Structure formats: structure tokens, C-alpha cells
N, C-alpha and C positions, 0 to 999 in steps of 0.2 A: 947518699947520706943527706939528710935535711938539717937545717938549722932552725933556731927558734923564730927567725924572721921570715922563713919560707913556708908558705901554706902547704899543708899536706894534701895531695891529690888523692881523694878516696874514690874508689870505683863503686858505683851504686850496687848494693847487695843483690846478687842473683839475677842481674839484668840479662845474663846470657844463659840462664838456666832454663831447662825444659820443664821444670817443676814449679813454675810460676805462671799463672794465667796470662799476665801481661808481658812476659818476657819474650824477646825475640832471640832465639839461639842462633849460633852461626849457621849459615846456609848449608855447610857440609854435613851438619847434623839434621837440620830442619827439613831439607828436601827428602832424604830417605824416609824420615819419620812420616812426612806428609804422604808420600807414595804408599807407605804401609797402610795408612787409613783408607786410601782409595782402593787398594787391592782387597782389603777386607770387606768392602761393601759393593764392589763392582758387579759381581754376579747377581746379587739380590736386586740391585738397582735396575739392571736391564731385563731381568726376568719378567717383571710385571707387564711391560708393554708387549713382550713376546707372547705371554700367555693370553692376554686379552685380544691381541691382534689375531692369534691363531683361532680363538673361539669365535671371533666375529667374521673370520674369513677375509681379512685384509690382504692386499697384494704384497709381494716382496718389497716393492718400492715404498709402500706406505709403512710397512713394518720397520724398514730401515730408517725412515724418517722419524718414527716414534722412538726408536732406540737412540738415535742421535739427540732427539729432544730430551730424553730422560737423562742423558749424561750432562748436557748443557745446563738444564734447569737445576739438577742436583748441585752442580758446581756453583751456580749463582746463589742458590739457597744456602749452601754451606758458607759462602763468603758473607752473606748477610747475617746468618746466625752467629758466626764466630767474630766478625769484625763490628757488626752492628750498623744500623742505619736509623739515626735518631732514637726513638723509643723502641724500635723494632730490633729484635735479636737479643739472645741471652748474653752475648759476648763471652761465651765459654767454648771450649774445644768440642763442639758438637758437629758431627757430620750428618748432612741431610741426604735423603734419597727417596725414591718412589715407595710408597707404603703398600705392603702386602695386605694390610687390614681391609682395604677397600675392594680387593679382588672378588670376594664372594658376592658382593652387591653389584659391582660394575660389570661383571661378565653377563648376567641375565639382561642388564640394561643394554649393553653393547650388542648382544645377539638379537634381542627383541625390538629395540628402538634405534639402534645404530650407534656407532662410535661418537659422532658429533653430540648426540644426546647425553652419552656418558660423560663427555668432556664438559658439557654445559652444567650437568649436575655436579661435577667435581668443582667447577668454578664457584657455584653457590655454596658448596660445602666448605671451600676455602674461606669465603666471607664469614660463614658461621664460626669457623675455628678462630679467625681473627677477633671476632666479637667476644668469644669466650676468653681469649687472652686479655682483652681490654678490661673485662669485668671479672677476671679470675679470682680476686680476693673474695668475691661474693658467691661464687659457685663451686669453689674447690671442695666444699663439704660433700658434694655429690659423688666424689670419686675416691672413696677409701680403698684400701688394699683388697678387701673382699670383692669389690666391684671391678677394680682394674685387673686383678689377677684372673678372675673368672672370665672377663672379657678377652684377655689375651689367650687363654686356653681355648675359647670358642674360635678365635681366629685361626689358630694352628690346626685344630681338628677339622674345621670346615674347609680348609685348603687341601687336606690330604687327598680327597678324590681327584682334585686337579693334578696333583703331583703324580699319582699313579696312572692317570690318563696319559700323561706325557711319557711315562715309562713304557706304556704300550704303543707309543708312536704318535700320540697327539690326537686332538679332536678331528674326527672325520678321516683318519688315515686309512687308506685302502688295505694296507698290510698290518692293521692294528693287532698287536699281540704276537707278532712274528718273533722268532727266536733271537734274531740279531738285535732287536730292540731290548730284550731282556739282558742279553750279554753286555751290550754297551752300558746300560744303566747299572748293571752289577759291577762293572769295572770302575765306573765313577764312584759308586758307593764304597767299594773296597779301598780305593786310593784315598778318598776323603776321610773315611773313618780311621784308616791306618795313620795318616799324617796328623789328624786331629788328636789322636790318643798318644802316639809315640814320637811325633815330631816335636822339635823344640823351637821356641821363639817364633820368628816370623813364619817358619814352615808350618807350624800348627795353626797360626792365625790365617794363613793363606790356603788352608786345606781345601775349601770348596773350589777355589780358583784353580789350584793344581789338579784336582780331580776332574774338573770340567775340561781343562786343556788336554789332559791325558786321554779322556774319552773322545775329544774332538780330533786329536791326531790319529788315533786308531780308526775312527770312523772315516777320516780322510784317506787313510791307506787302503781301506776296503771299499772306497767309492760311495760312501753314504752321505757325503757333504755336498750341498747344493750351493754353488757359487754363481748362480745365474744372474743375480742382481749386482755382483761385484763390478763387472765391466762397465755397466752404465752409471755406477755411482761416482760422483765427483770426488776429487781429492780434498777440496775445501769448499765449504758453503756456510753461509749464515742461516740459522734457523728462521723460518718464516712464520709469523704469527697467523693463527687461524688457517693453516694449510689444510688441516683435516676438516675444520669447520666446528661450529658450536651451535647447538640447538637446545631449547629449554622446554621441558615438559614436566608438569607438576608431579606426575606419577614417578618420574625418575628423581626429581629434586628432593622430595620428601625423605626417602630412605637414606640418601647420601648425606643430607644435612644432619639427620639424626645420628648417623654413624660418625660424621665428622665431630660432632659435639662430644660423643663418647670417646673418640680417639684421642681427644685432648688429654685424657687420663694417662695414656701411654707416653705422651710428650712430657708430662709432669714427672712421671717415673724416671724417664731418661735424664732429665735435668737434675733431679735429685741424685741419681746414680753417678752422674758426672762429678758433682761437687763433693759428695760423700766419699766416693771411691778415689778421686784424684786429689782433692784438697782437704778432706776430712772435716767438712763443714756442711751445713744445710744451705741451700740456695736462698738468695734474697728474694723478696717479693718482686723486685724489678727484674731480676733474672728470669723468674718463672713467667711473669706476664709477658716480657719481651720475647721469650723463647716460644711461647704458644702463639703469639701474634705473628712471629716469623714463619711458623708452620702454616698458618692460615694464608698469609699474603703470598708466600712461596707457592702454595697450592693454586691460588688465583693466577699467578704468573705462569705456572705449569700448564694450566688449562688453555691459556692464551697461546702458548707455544707448543701445543699438541702433546702434552705430557699429563701424567696422572698425579693425584695428591702427594705432597711431600711431607715427610715426618723425620724426626731424628732417628738414627739407626742404632739399635741397641748393641749390635756387635762392636761398634766403635766405642760405645760407652765402656764395654768390657775391656777394650784395648787400653783406654785411659786408666782404668782401675788396675790393670795388670802391670803396665809399664810405669805408671806414675807421671807420665808426660802429659802435663795439663796446659801447656802453652797453646793459646788459641791461634797463634800465628802459624804453628805447625799444621793445624787443621786447615787454616786458610790457604796454605800452599797446596794442600791436597785438593781443595776446592778449585784452585786455579788450574790444576792438571785436568780435572773433570770438565771444566769449561773448554779447554783446548781439545780434549777428546770429542766433545760435542760439536766441534767445528769440522770434524773429519768424517764425512759420510762413508768412506770406504771402510773405516773401522766398524761403523754400524752395519754395513753390508756383510762383513765377515761374521759378526756376532749373530745376525739374522740367519746365517747359514748353518748354525749349530743344530745338529739333529735333535728332534724332540726328546728322544729316549736318553740322550746324553744329558740334556737339560733336566729331564725328570729325575735322573739319579742324583743330581745335585739338590734340586728343590725339595725332594722328599725329606732329606735331612734338615734343610732349613725350616720346613714347616713343622717338623717334629721338635726342633729347637725352640720355635716360637711357643708351642704348647708347653714345653718344659720351662720356659722363662715365666709363663703364667703361673705354673705350679710353684716356682721359686718365690714369686711375689706373694703367694698365699702362705708361705712358710712362717711368716711372722704373726699371723692372726691366730686367734683362739678357735679351735674347731668345736664350737658349741652348737646347740640345736639351731640357734638363729642363723649363724653363718652357714651351717650345713644346708639349711633349707634354701637360703639364697642361692648357693652354688647348685643345688639339686634342681631347682625349678628353672634356673637360667640355662644350664647345660641341657636339660631334658627338652626345653623348648627349642633351643638353637639347633640341636642335632636331630630332633624328631620331625620338625616341620618340613625340612627339605627332603626327608626320606620318604614322604608319602605324597607322590605326585597326584594332583587333583584334589587334595584335601581342602584347599581354600578356593576352589574354582568358582564358588558362588559369591565370593566377596567382590566389592567394587574394585576397579582397576588400581586406584590409588592405594588401597589397603593391600592388594595382592603384591604390589611392588615392594611394600614395606616388609611383608612376612616371607617373601619368596626365598631369601637366602637363609633365614633363621637367625642371622646375627643381630639384626635390629631388635626383634621382639625379645631375644635372649638378653641383650644388653639393657633394654628398658625394664624388663622384669627385675634384673639385678638392682638397678637404681631405685625402682619403686619399693621393692621389698626392703631394701636397706633403709629407706626413709620411714616406712610405716611400722616395721617390726620393732618392738621395744628392745633397747639395748641393756637395760638395767634390771629387768625382771629376773629374779633369782632362778625361776624355772627355766628361763631361756639361756642362763649361763651354765647350766649343768652340762658337763661334757658328755658326749655320746660315745 
């Protein structure tokens, strides 16, 4: 009981809540919530280095190194994005990870020019992203929903052939298309779809990871898992900068820089999704600019430490919207766990031993979900003649160019690198058409 002479000790409101961006909840709640974010993004984060390493023919040791780097860099990037570093970082509960969006462009670069060239181009792309973040108020008009949604659809659809190549056993597999590859991939698909649709809470959110682990265990029982690199991998090691190397070639830099600029639209969408879904408000200009700058500088850091470009992970934005847990310190704890995982090479060696067909069963769903997310982004726009034309020309270009081998064989090398994947010209067409097609012409507003 208090008296009039005794000051009342008031507890700051919601300081221990998970529904406040700046709140630090009790560790007994924060740690499991942070681990949940890590589990939701873990498979996607390590898949990119596995796919590119497989296409480029890297050794098991090099693949393990790049998996380790992907975990370490994602953890550091998440800490910077959530906690902030000066003007860098949104200071929001945003989980960072290796971007799938660069895979269609980086694979031909890694195969034709080498992985060091791909990393050099990625470093330059990171610089471009950071500059976009710095000047974001002046360039945001380039990325309306009709552009960003179409761009995300293109990413998902262009990744589909890669996913099905892994279902068949992976690039260059001697037993490509063998029955056991199909059966393992089907098992992963069934488990993942079942948990995603009928599981509750964390089981639904972890469905890709559980499906992958199930396929891995079955493959292990039947002798399809290769642990050849596990014995030689150390228990603990610090990531070494430039272990793979970095090389700079203009033909590789141009397409990656263009893609990096367009990819900023995806970052903007994730930041908006985080604040609207978790805090029921629009992000501030400082949050948007700091978030995109963090993506860019994290991508530069990633290239130095043998990893690929970093970006906010949409599935974790979905977790924030679903749970309402918007404490940035919860996500920072998850980032800390990723850093620790990146210091354990044996964990990377185990992951590199996952059979390609098991991985394929998981990534096909992920790639489909990426395309579905793009369709969802388009749901808020008006499907008039103008917007339909933008989508039609962009998708036709992005999907048609890669389908016809030799179509652009007469182009200079620099242009060939830009059009090779189809993603860059498709994205550029979306941006240019959005700028030049009239928005207020009555004829263009007529629904089709």
C-alpha cells in the first residue's frame, strides 16, 4: 500500500511485450521466437549457394565453405537490419538471407566466367543497392506494385527449371531422372504440403524444414547421402574473406547491377509488409532508406566473405504478420544463432551432403510460392489495358528469351550477359513501360 508521500513506481508500458518494436521480452520467450524465425528461413538461405555451387562444379569443400558463409553473413546482416548501425538498418524485425532473385543471373555467370566473377559482380550489385537506399525518396516512383509484382512472378517462374533439375538428381548427375530421385522428391513434397496445409502454428511454418529433414533421413537409410566432406570439416572456424576470390568483368557486373537496382523493390515491399502487418502503420522514410541500404552493404559484406547477395526474407515477414510479434530484439536473437551456425563447418558439411533430389522437392514449392507472392502483390492493382500490357510484355520477354538458345548469339558479349536469363530485360521493360504509358487516359483505364 502506498501513501501520498511515497512515489508510485510505474512500470514502463509494454516494455516486456513482443508486440512493440523496441521491447525486449523475457529470454524464455524471446529465444524460442528467435529460433522460429531461423527455422523458417534456414532452408532457403542455404539453398542458393548449393544450387550455384552445383551448377559451377565446385568441390564439396568449397560448397561447405559457401554454406557456412551464407549462415554467418545472414546472421550479421540480420543483426544490422534489426539493431541498426548508424543510418544503416530499418531497426525493424526483418530477417536477412541469401536472395533467390539473383540465381537466374548468377548461374550463367558462375558457369561461364567462374564463381569469383559472380562474387565480384555481386559486390558491385551491393554497392548499387546501397546507393538506391541512400537516394530512395527520389527513385521510389520507379517501383509501383505493377512493376514489383511482375518482377517477383518472373523470379519464381525462371527458377522452376532449376528446381526440377534438382528433382532429377541435379546438374550433370550420371543417374539423372532415376526413380529414386523422383521418390525422394515426392516424399519431401508430400510432407511439406501436408504440414503446410494441416499443421498448426510452428509446424506449419517449419513445413519446408521438416519435409527436407524427412527426405534426408530416408535418403540416409537407403545410402544416398554423401558424408565424404564431413570428416575433414573442422568443428569450429572463422569465415575467411576472399577465400573463393573476387574478379571483376564488365559483362558480369552490368546485369547484376541492373538486377540489384530492381531487387530493391522487393526490399521495399517486405519493409512495408512488416510495419503494416505487425504494427498497422506505414514505414517511415528513415526505415525504408535504412533498410535498403542495409541490404546493399550486407551484400557487399557477403561477397567479401564468399556469399551471395542478401535481402529481407518474405516468409519471415509473414511470421511477423501472423504472430504479431514485432520486437526487433527477437529477430536479433535469431540473427545471433545464425552467426553461431556459420562458425561450425561440420554443420555446413552435413547440409552439403543433402541429396539434390531431396533439395529439389523442397525448392520447387519455394519457387512456386515466390511466383504466388508476386501474384498477391498484383491483387491490389487495377487490371486495365495499361497494366495488362506491362505484365504481358515483361513476362513474355523474361520467359521467352531463355527458351530459345542462340537467339541472341550475334549480340556483343556485354549485351548477351544482360539478356541471357531473361530477368533483366523483363524487369527493364516493366519499368520503362510504366514510365511512358499514360495512366490517366480514359481509353487505357477501360477494364479488359
